[in-house]
C-alpha positions in Angstrom: 0.0 0.0 0.0 2.8 2.4 0.8 4.4 1.8 -2.7 1.0 2.4 -4.3 0.7 5.7 -2.5 4.2 6.8 -3.4 3.5 6.0 -7.0 0.1 7.6 -7.4 1.2 10.7 -9.2 3.3 8.9 -11.7 0.7 6.2 -12.2 -2.0 8.8 -12.8 0.1 10.4 -15.5 0.7 7.0 -17.1 -2.9 6.2 -17.1 -3.9 9.6 -18.5 -1.4 9.1 -21.4 -2.9 5.8 -22.5 -6.5 5.9 -21.5 -8.8 7.0 -24.3 -11.9 5.0 -23.3 -15.3 6.6 -22.9 -16.5 4.2 -20.2 -18.8 5.9 -17.7 -17.0 6.6 -14.5 -18.2 7.8 -11.1 -15.5 8.7 -8.6 -16.0 9.2 -4.9 -13.2 11.5 -3.8 -12.0 11.6 -0.2 -10.1 14.3 1.6 -7.0 12.2 0.9 -6.2 11.5 4.6 -3.5 8.8 5.0 -2.5 9.0 1.3 0.5 11.3 2.0 -1.1 14.1 0.0 -2.9 17.1 1.3 -6.6 17.5 0.5 -6.3 19.8 -2.4 -3.4 17.9 -4.1 -5.2 14.6 -3.7 -8.4 16.0 -5.2 -6.6 17.7 -8.0 -5.3 14.4 -9.3 -8.8 12.9 -9.5 -10.6 16.0 -10.8 -8.0 16.6 -13.5 -8.3 13.0 -14.7 -12.1 12.8 -14.6 -12.5 16.2 -16.2 -10.9 14.9 -19.4 -13.4 12.0 -19.6 -16.6 12.4 -21.7 -18.7 10.2 -19.3 -17.1 11.0 -16.0 -18.5 12.4 -12.8 -17.2 12.8 -9.2 -18.5 13.5 -5.8 -16.3 15.2 -3.2 -16.7 13.6 0.2 -15.7 15.0 3.6 -14.1 11.8 4.9 -10.9 9.8 5.0 -9.6 7.7 2.0 -11.5 4.5 2.7 -14.8 5.9 1.5 -16.3 2.4 1.0 -16.0 1.8 4.8 -17.1 5.3 5.8 -20.0 6.1 3.5 -21.3 2.8 2.1 -25.0 3.9 2.1 -24.1 7.1 0.2 -21.9 5.2 -2.3 -24.7 2.7 -2.9 -27.4 5.4 -3.4 -25.2 7.5 -5.7 -24.1 4.5 -7.7 -27.7 3.5 -8.3 -28.5 7.0 -9.5 -25.5 7.1 -11.7 -26.2 3.7 -13.3 -29.9 4.6 -13.9 -28.8 7.9 -15.5 -27.0 5.9 -18.2 -30.1 4.2 -19.5 
């Protein structure tokens, strides 16, 4: 996990360089706690990436990085809305 965190910036750049898909994406963006990045820096990576996607959306959450453990009901509800909006 530590290696993943240390590599996030370079991995995000690699992905942006090769990813030309238009798959619908919904990102739940934490405050970045425990990632080694401050809140604004963490969110900038995600927002920059998703803003270049034709079918991408994001929600900013006021919680630590493990959003699936902290906000499962919200993630469920918003995921259902997002999926239904694709129909």
